[in-house]
Structures are given as structure tokens and as C-alpha cells.
N, C-alpha and C positions, 0 to 999 in steps of 0.2 A: 609368653613362652614361645621361643622360636619353633617353627615347624620343622620336624625331622624330615630329612630327605629320604624318600622311599628308595629301597634298593631296586635296581632295574630287574624286571621280570626275566625268567629263563627264556632264552631265545631272542632276547632284545637285540635289535639291529640298529646300530647308530646311523647307518647310511639312510635308513627310512626317516629318522628324525631330521637328518640333513636334507632329505628330499622335501620334507614338510616345510623346512625353512626356506628352501628355494621356491616352493609353490606359493607360500604366503608372501614372500618377499617380492616376487614378480607381480602378484596381484596388487599389492599395496602400491608399488612403484607405478604400475599401470594406471591405477586410479588417481594418484597424485600428479603424475607427470606422464601422461599417455603418449606425448609426442616423442619422448625418449625411449619408451618401451611399448610400441604400438600393439604387440601381441601378448602382453602380460596377462591377458585374460585366460591363457592356457594353463595358468597355475591351478585353476579349478579342475581342469582335466587331470592334472597330476594328482590332486587330492582324490579324485574319483578312483583312479587306478589303485592307489595305496589302500583306500578303504575296501575295495573289492578283494584285494590280496589278504589284508589282515583279517577281515571278517570271515572269509572263506577258510583261511587257515585255522581259525578258531573253531568254526563249525565242523570242519572235517575231523579235527582232533577230539572234539566233544560234540558229536552230532545230537540235535534234539530228538528225543525218542517219543515225545508226546506233546500235547498242547501246553502242558504245564512247563516243560522245558523251553518251549518257544516263548511263553510268557515271561519266564525268568530272563531269557535273552533280551527281550524288549525292555524289561525293567533295568537291566544293566545299562542299556543305551540311555534310558531316562536319567539315571543317576549320573552318567558321564556327560551328557550333552545339554539337557534341558535347563538345569539351574543357571548356567552362564548365559544361555540364549534368552531366557526369560528376564534375567536381570537387565540385559542390554535393551530388550524390547521395552521394558518398564521405563527406563531412564530416557530412551529415545522419545517415547510418547510424552513424557514430562517435558523434555526439551522442546518438542514441537509446540506444546501448549504455551510455553513461556516465551519462546523466541521466534517461531515461524509465523508468517502472516496467515490470517484466517482463510485465505483463498486455497491453501493446500490442506486444510484440516480434514475435509471430507474424504478426499482420495487417500490421504496418508492414514487416516483412521481405519479405513477398509484394509489397507495393506498391513497395518499392525495386527488386525485380526487374522489375516492370511498368514502372516509370519508366525503368529502364536500357534496356529493349528497346522503349520507346515504344508500349506498348499500355495505358497507365494509364487512358485514357478508357474502354476496353472493360472493364477490371477494375472501374471504378466503376459503369459501366452495369449490369454483371451482379451486383454485390454491394452496393455502398453505397446504392443506391436501395431496398434491402430495408428494410421497416419495422423489422425486428428489429435492423438495424444502426444505427438512428438515434441510439442512445445512445452509440455509439463515438466517441471523440475523433478529430477529423480528423488525418490523417497529415501528416508534413512533405513528402510527395510528391503530395499531392492536386492541387496546381496544375499538375502535369505532364500533366494530362488535355488541356489546350489545346495544349501542345507536342507531345503524341502525335498529336493530330488534325492539327496542322500538318505534322509529319514524314510522316504517311501521305499527306497531300495532295502534299507534295514528291516522294514516291516515285512517284505515279501521273501527276502533271501533265505532266512532260516527255515521257512516252510519248504522252499524248493530244495535246499540241501538236505533237509530231513527226509523228504520224499525220495530223493535220489539214493541216499544211504539205505533207507528202508527197502527200496527196490533191489539194491545190490545184495543186501543180506537175505531177502526173501528168495531170490533166484540164484543165490550162491555165486555171485559174480564179484570180481574185485571192485572194491569201492572206488578206487582211483579211476578206473576206466568208465564206470557209470557216471561219476561226477563230471569227468572230462566231457563225456558225450552230452550230458544234459546242459552243462554250462556252455559248451561249444555251440549247441543249438540256439540257446538264448543269444549268444554273441552274434551268430550269423543273422538271425531274424532281426535283431536290433540294429545292426550295422546296415542291413538292407533297407530297413525303414528309415534310418537316419539319412542315408543317401537320397532316398525318395523325398522325404519331408523337407530336407535342406534345399533341394532343387525346386520344389513346388511352393513351399510356404516357409521361407527361411526365418522370418521373424518369430513365428510360433515354435518352429523346430528348435531354435536355440534353447528354449526353456523347457522343452518337453522331457519328461522322464524317459519316455520310450526311445527317444533318439540318443539318450545318454547311457542306457543300461549296458551297452556293449563296452563302454569305458570301464565300468565296474567289473564287467565280465572278463576283460583283458587281464586285470589283476587277479581275478578268481581263477582263470586258467593257469596262471603261474603257480598259484597255491595248489590247484588240483593235480598238477604234475607230480607233486610229492615233495617231501622235505629234502630228499637227496638231490632233486633237480635244482633247487635254489639254495643248497648248502654252501657255506663259505668255501671259496676256491682261491687258490693262489697260483693261477696259471695265466699264460698269455692271452688265451681266448677270453677268459672272464675279464681281464684287464681291458682289452679292446672293446668288448661288449659294453662294459660299464661306462667307459668314456664315450662310446658311441651314443648311449642313451642320454647322457648328460648334454652332449652336443646337440642332440635332437631337440631337447627341451629348450636349450639356449637359442638355437636357430629359430624355433617357433616364436619365442618371446620377442625376438628382434625383427624377424622377417614378416610375420603375420600382421594383418591390419583388420580393423573392424569392418572394412568393406568386403572382406572375403566371406563367402557363404560358410557358415559354421553351425554345427559340427559335422560337416560332410567328410569327404575323403581326406581333407588336409588335417583333420583332427587326429588321424592315424599317426602322424609324426610325433607329437608330444605323448600320445597314449602308448604307442609301442616303445618309444624312448624310455618312458617310466617303467614299463613292464620289463624292458631289457635290463635296466639297473637292478630291479628286484630279482630277476632270474639269475643274473650273473653273480651277484653278491660277492664281488671281488674283494679279497683281503690282501692283494698284492701291494707291496710297499709304495708303488706309484699309482695306485687306484684312486678314484675320486674321494675315497675315505681320507685322503690327505687333508681335504677341507671339510668334507661332510661330517667328520667325527670331531672337529674342533669344538671347543667350548662355545664359541660364538654361534655356530650353526646349531649345536645342541640346544642352546638357550632359545633361539628363535623357533626351533622345532617343538620344544616343550611348550612354548607359549603360542604356537601357531593358531590354535582354535580361538583363543581369546583375542589375539591380534586381528584375526579375520572378522570377528564379531564387532569389535570396537572401532576399527579404522574408518569404516564407511559412514556410520552415523555422525562421527565427529567431522568428517570431510563435508557432509551435507549441511550440518547444523551450525558449525562455527562461522561460516560466512554470514549468517544472520546476526551473529554477535559482534564480529569485527568488520569494519568498513572495507578494508583492503585485505584480500586473502591471496597473498603472493608468497614468494619463497620463505621469508621469515615466519609468516603465520603458518605455512604448511609444515615447516620444521617443528614449530611449537605443537601443531596437531599430531605430528608423528611422535614427539616426546610424550604427549599426554596419552596417546594410544598405548605406548609401551608401559607407562606407569599403571594405567587402568588394567592392562592385560596381565601384568605380573600380579597385581592384587587379586584379579579375578581368578587367575590360575591357582594361586596359593590358597586363597580364602574360600573360593567357591568350588572350582573344579576338584581340588584335593580335600580341603578340610570339610566342606559341606557334604561332599560325597561320603566321606567317612562317617559323618554324623548320621546321614540317612541309613548307612549300612548297619550302624550300631544302635540306632534309636528304635525302641519298641513302639513308640507312638507315631513318629513321622517315618513311615515306611515309604518305599519308592512309589507304590501305587497311590498311597494317600497324598504324597507330595505332588504327583502328576495331576491327580484330580483337583486338589486344593489350589495349586499354583495356576493351573489352566483356567479354573473358574475365576479366581481373583484377577488374573491378567486379562481374561476375556471381558469381565465386567468393567475393568478399568479402561481397556481399549474401546469397549462398546459404549461406555459413558462418554468418552472423548468423541467417538463417532457421532453419537446422537446429539451431542452439544454442537458439533460442526454442522449437522443437518439443520438444527434450529437456527444457527447463525445464517445459513444459506437461505432458509425459508423466510427469515425476517427481511432479507435483502431482495427478495424476488419481485416486489411490487415496483417495477421499473417506471411505470407511468407516474405513480405517486412521487417517486424520487425525482423524476424529471421535472415535475411541476414545482417541487421545492427548489430545485436548482434554478429554474426560470425566474422564480420570485427573487432569488438572490442576485442573479446577473442581469435580469431584464431580457425581454424578447430579442433585442438587438444583438445580444452577446451570447445567446444560447447556441451551443454546438458550433458548426462551421462559421456561423456569423461572427464569432469571436475573432476570426482571422481577417475580417474586413477592416478597412481603414476607419469606418464609423464607430467601431467598438473602442471604448476608452479604458478598457481594463488595463491595469499596470502590466500584467502578463497576458497577452492576447489569447493564449490558449487555455489558461486556467483561472478558475474563480478565486477571488481573494481569500475566502475561508476554506478552500479546498473541498467544497461540497461536490459530490460526484454521483452521476447516475449513468448507467447502472452501477451499484456498489461493486467493488472488485469481485466479491464472492459470487454475485449474480451474473457478472459479466462473463464468467467462464461458461455459462450455459446460454448466453444471449446469442444464439446462432439462428441462421435461417431455417425455415421449416423443412428445407430439403434434407437436412440430416435426420430429422425425426421420420420423414417419409421414405428414407433409405433410397435416395435418388441417384447415388453415386456409383459408377463403375469402379471396381476396386481391384487392387493387386492381389487380394486374397483369391480371386477367381481368374487371375491373369487377364483381367479386363474383358473376359468373354461373356460375362453377364452384364448386360447393358440396359439398366432400367431407364425408362422415360417417364417423367412425371409431367402431367398436364394440369394447368391452372387457368381458370377462366373459360368463358364461352363466347368470346368476342369473334367478330368476323375477320379481324386482322390476325394473321398467324405469325407468331414470333418464336424463333428458336434461340434459347440461351445455351451457348456452347463454350466449353473450356474445362479447366480443372477447378479446384475449389476457389480460386480467385475469380472465376466467373460466378460460382455459386454464392459468393459473399454479397453480390449485388442484387440478389433476388428480392430482399425487402424493399429496395428502392424501385426495382422494376415492377414489382407487384402493385405498388401504388400508381405507377405510370400506366400499367395495363388496365387498372380499374377506371382510370380517367379517360382513356382513349378507346376502350373496348377491344383489348387484345386477348388472344388465347396464347399462353406461354407454355411451350414444351421445353423441358430441360434435357440437355445432352452433356452431362458433367461427369468428371472422373476425379478420383483422389490421386494427386501427384502427377498423373500423366497429362502433359500438355497436348491438347488435341491438335496435331499438326501433320499427321500422316508419316511421321518418322519415329523410329524406336528410340527410346531414351534409356539411360543406364539404370538397370534394376538388378536385384540380386540373382535373378534367374532369367534364362533365355525366353521362357514362355511369357513372362511379363513384358519383356522387351518387344517381342513379336505382337503380343496382344495389344500393347499401347499403339504400335504402328498401325495395326489393322483397325483400331478404333477410329482413326481419322478417316479412313476410306469408308467405313460403315456410316459415320455421321454424314459425310458428303452424300452418300447414297440416300440417306433419309431426308436430307434437305431437298434434294432433287425430286424424290418421290412424293413428298408431302407439300411441295409448292409453297414454301414459306415466303411471306412478304418481307420479313426483316430477320436478319441473323445478328444477334449481339454476342460478341465473343471477348473473352479475356483469359489470359493464362499467366501463371507464374512459372518461369523457367527454373523449377526447383531441382531438376536433374539435368546433367549434360546429355547430349546426344550419345547414343551408343558408339563407343570407339573414340570419343572426344573428351577433353577436359571442359570445364564450364567456359573457360576463356575461348577455346577454339570452337565452341559450339555456336557462337553468335552468328557468324556468317552463314554456315549451312542451315541453321535454324531459320534465319531470315528468308533464305531461298525457299525453304519448305513452306513457310507461311505465305510467301508470295504466290506459290502454286495453289495452295488450298483455298486461300481467300479468293483468288480468281475463279476457281471452280465453283465456289459458293455464289459469287456474283453472276457467273454464267447461267445459273438456274433462274435468274430473273429477280432474285432477292436483293434488297438493299443490305449492306453489311456495315456494321459499326463495331469497331475494336476499341475497348476501354483499356487504356494503358495501365499496366500493373501498378498497384498502389505501394506507397512507402512501406518498408518492411522493418519493423522493430527488431526482428530476429537477428539483424546484422550486429546488434550490440547488446540485446536483452534476451534472456532465456524465456521470459513470459511477461507480457505487459500487465495483466491484472495483478500478478504476484508482485511486480515491481511497484505498482501504484499502492498496493496494500502495505508494502514494507516501507515506502517512502512518502507517506501521506503528508508529512511536514515539509517535504522538499521534492515536489513532483518533477523538478527539472532533472533529477537523477534518471528519470524515465524517458527523457527526450533524446534526440540524436541529430547529427548533422545530415542534411539532405543528401550530401555526396555519399554518405555511408548507407542511408536507408532507401533511397530511390534506386530500384534495381534496373538492370538492363531488361529490355523488352523487345525481342526480335519480332514479335507479332505486330506490335504497334509501329515499329520501324518499317516493316513490310507494307503495312497499310498506307503509310506516308509515302513510301517509295513508289508504289504502284501508280499513283496519280489517276486512279480510276474514279470517275464521278459517282459510282455506286458504292464505293468503299471509303468510309470515313474513320477518323481517329478521334477519340475523346480522352482528354487528360484531366483527371480529377485530383491530382496530387496537390493542387493549390488549396484543396479543402482539408489537407492534412499537414501541410508545411507552409511556412512563411519566412521570408528573409533567411533562406538557407538552413532553416531549422524545422524539424518535424516533431510532432507532439503525439503523446498517447492520450492525454486528456485535453479535450478541445471544447471550450465554452462550457465546462462542467460535465461534458459527456465523455465517458470512457470509450475511445474509438476502436479498441481491439478486444477480442475475447481470448486471444492466445498471443503467440509471438508474431503472427502473420496476418490473420484474417480480421476484417472489419466486424465490429459488433453489429448485430441486427438493428439495434437502436440507432447507432450512428449512420449506418448505411441507409436506413429508412429516412433519416433526417435530410439526406442528400437528394431525395427524389426530385425535388423541384429543379435543382441545379442540373442533375443528370438529364432530366427531361428536356430542358432547353438546349443542352449541348448535343444531345442525340439528334434533335431536330436540325441543328446547324450542320451536324456531321453528315447526315444522309440526305437532307434537303427534299424529302418527299412529303408533301402535305397530306397525302392520302393515309399515311401511317399515323397521323396525329389529328384526327377529324374534329376534336373538340377544342383545339388550340385556336 
């Protein structure tokens, strides 16, 4: 029996459905082809303003009088939103289980739980903004951050509006003005915090509910102005205002980029643009309703929620199913998104909602409790299984011993790249035995991470922890960003052999060179620059015998592109290396290592996904070996106390670089050496350090 089409409710505005179509359209296009629409992420902000307007309009018309009314409001949201979202979460978890490599199970299982209980935005704010997580593939639940922020808004807003209406009635004031004052205060407080947080911690600020409330409040202010303020108008002012709002949204979608701090002051452009369209409500014959009211826009508006839910999991999971995910495959994914969205809208959003409304057995509260429990158990079982898989893979030494039996001692690890190794493929074992297993490799990091030894952008590099290891008489400083930290497992073995005390001066992302690099906020730019001067002061103060340094130029210098950074960065390194050498210390610069991130999202994920053809996870040396202005500076200085060490022949051979080398997985993400592989290079690094600095007193046992 075909589903009868519901009549549009009183006060229905076709322009709002059209705005929803624009919002979901630019979000989807941004996710599929971000290079064509770099600011398409502002579609989420359009949704936030619309939600604030519609919910506040409803609450003002029928304000909650007690907690029972608030509960009824929440249950209406449950019936409207949760069935479809739970359906998508369920099938996404199923898709991960069937198609995705085990390396992503644990993280994605946690995110499934976060999406189920609508705190995905806080999960991302606390974890995914971490520099060390940047090489992780995005999960199928990442887009639930905006739905989580919206649900949190829905949870609090009826209470606030109810209190404002109660206050107005008690003190015999006009409801309109009390609501305007209350919502206005929330707007001001939130936008002030948004400006502060975006400037100081932009990664976390993007996902925070508190930095986004003002966007909902912008729509709420339009609603609070009263029905007359946003009543349909057929005049020139409303015509100009409506088109101005549409152009503001379009400008944002095309002109904004992901490099811009968001949602700071620039978010006001799409937010106020959307609010302007809602306020003007133009019915002029030349208004944006020319296209907003068309059947095409109404179709996408009606299905916008389901489209938003389905498009992202399909975009994330389908590349695991098809080898090549380019234009034809993306169009197929879009077509599948539309099919699933229409079915979801008709059968779940409409029909299932009606079933809950009329069922005496499956009421909204029971549905919420039962479905949340079932989905949580399902996602929890998936997560626990992923933990078990990870635990089984953790015994790296045992796995390494098994690999050695397979390949022999001469071809274990970097030895496989030597001419004496007779493996058919010098970098990989014949039967693809790997240690550490890809799941374990993701946690195979130097102890510096566990010991929290890194200066971080979170504190603008102003907190500068120094970790000390060993009690030897020879004092060594390990200096640089995470690409210096990756060498600690090898340096630790060398230190034990020669009696070194190693102090670490390491930072996340910031290359320690005494120059500011490009970050989202000026405080981090300055903090990174100051870090170089501080480290130089510490080297002079503590009278180190040896400084070992390595840096990845992951960010361009402030005011430069990556290409134009090379020459000034080399000059900066020449200056700071000379300063270190002037303290009396020997200085050794380890040239930056081959970088799989040039062609891969994540090395362990790739290995897990392509266990039958590991060559898919290898790359050309010309692509993977990055520029290194610090190593170039060390070579250019021709200072006998400053030497350069190049270890890339332990990762690459014959113009090809490898992720699995002699059975050892060489990377724990898209960039950093695994602790197992780094430690295996200690002997080679030791001998090359000795040649580089040439001081026998640093290597007394050699």
C-alpha cells in the first residue's frame, strides 16, 4: 500500500525546506569533492540556525509548563530523529565488521558508542584533534558530531525557554522581550566564548557545543522577534535581504577553506545569512523562492536528514569494497545515498514514527530505552571484540621471533634491504608474516608518548616538559618534533651501551628551529618560535656533550608556502645549529625519514587491508622522501662539530620505499617509525652517529 503524503503543516515555509536542501547539498559535495567546494562544511551552520528558529518558534507558541511538557518535547525529538540515526549506526557497525580492516575496529567501535549516545562531538574534541591522531582514517560516525551538538541543544533549550516564559508571566512582562533578552544573553556569551576558543584551541573549538550555541541562538532570535517580524513579505527590502542571505551562504561555501579558524568570527557570514533569509521570508516573485520552492529543492529538503546520515558512512566504507574510488564510484555512492535516504525517510522517519505514535506497546520512551540498549550492546560487543583482537596481537616479541624463523636472521627487518638477502621481494616475507601485527603497530610507539614528553599546540608550546632517561656521565639532548621522538627506541639502546643520560626536548608538529610556523592561532606560532630559543638556552645551561636532532617540516614557516619555506628554514637551522655547536656540544642531525603519508592515509590500515599484496602499501622514493632543511643546513655549514646522518637506505632501496621491511611493520601511522623497527636500527644508527660526530669520548665502549 503506497504511503499517503502528509499535508504540509500550518505555517509551513517552503523556503526553509529549500535552505535544508542547500545545506545538505553543500555538505555532501564538500565531502565528495572538497577541492571544488572547500567551504561546504558551512552547511552544518545553516542547519544549526534553522533548528534554532524552528524549535524556538514551536516552544514560544506552546511553551512547556512543567517537566512533563519538557519530557513530551524530548520524546517528540526521539520519535523524529533517533530511529533513522540508530538504523544508520547499526548498518555502519555491520559494514565495518564485514569490510574494514581490524586496525580501525577499536577506535570506530568507541565512536559508534559515542554516536549512539550523542556525545560524538566531545569525543572528537578530546581525541581526534590530537596531532598524533591525524593519520587515522575518518570513521563512519564522524558526521554525528553535528547531530550530537544539536541533540544537546534540544535537551537544554526547552528548559531555558520554559523558564523565560515562566519569568515573563510571573512578573507580568511581555514574553517576547523576556525571551529576546534571555536568548540574546546566551547568544552574546556563546559567541564571545567561540571567538576565544577558536583563537586558543581551534581543533577542539570546532566540535564544542558551547562554541556553536550562538548559531542556534541566531535562529532563535529571529523566532523570538515574533511572527510578524518574519511573516511573509512582498517588498523590495525582503527581496534584497533574502538574496543577500543566499549569497552569504554561497560565498562561504566557495571562499572558506579548512585552514581558516572556525567557528570564529567568519562563521557569522553563513549564520547571519541564514538568519536573514528566515527573517525576510520574501514572497516576491523574484525572491530566492524561485528555486527554493521547486520540487527538486523540496525533495532534497524533505530527505535532507536521511541524506546527511547515509552519505558519510557510504563515503568511508565503500572504498574498502571497491579498489578504485573515483568519479564513477562516487556517483554510484551518491545514487545509493539517495535510494537509502528515500527509503529511510518514507519507511522510518514517517511510517515508523506513526507506528510509535499509535502503538500502545512501543511508546517513544520504550523505543528509546530498548533501541539504545540493543544498539549499545551491539556496538559494545563490536568494541570488545576489537579489544580482544588488539590484545591478541600485542605480543610483539613473540611475533618477531616467528617472523625471524620464517625469513632467517639475515633478512629480518632492515637486513632484508641488503644485497645478501635473497628474498624475492627484499622488503617483505614470502608468506606475509608481519610483526608487529597491524593492530598492535598502531600502539607501537616510543615511551615518550606514555610519559607525556611533548610540548603541544594545546598549550601554545608554553608547557615544555623535559623527560630524562638514564644516569650516565655523558649528557645527550634529543631535540626536535615527533620525528626526533621516533628515534628514542634506538637511542635508548645506544645510551645503555655507552652510558648516556638522555634528556628530551620534543614537540608535536613544531619543528624546533627558532622560527614560527603556520598554525591556526598566533599564540601557537609565537610559542613554537620561542621554543627554539628556550631549547638553545637549556642546551647552553646544562652543558650537553651531544645534541641529536631531527625534524619533519610538517608546516610551512609563518607567511610562507611549503615550497617557499625551504630556503628561509635552512637559514634558520644554520643559525640554531651553530648556536648549539658554540656551546661545546657535538651536534648530529638525523635526516627526516621516508613519509608514507605522501600516498597513504595510514600504513597499518593499508597493510591490514592489503595483506595479500603489500606492494599496494609501498611508494616511490621521490614521493616519500621529504625535503629536510635541517639536514641540508648541517651539510652546508661544514662545521666539524656538526654532522648529518641519513637512515633512509634502511627504509628504501632502488628508488622504492617500504612499509613492511623484512617482516617488520616499519610505521605505526602515516609518518612515524614503529618502536620495534626504530629499535632494530640501533646498531646502524650507532655506527653512523660515531662517523658523523667523530668524538670517541661520546662512545667509550666502542
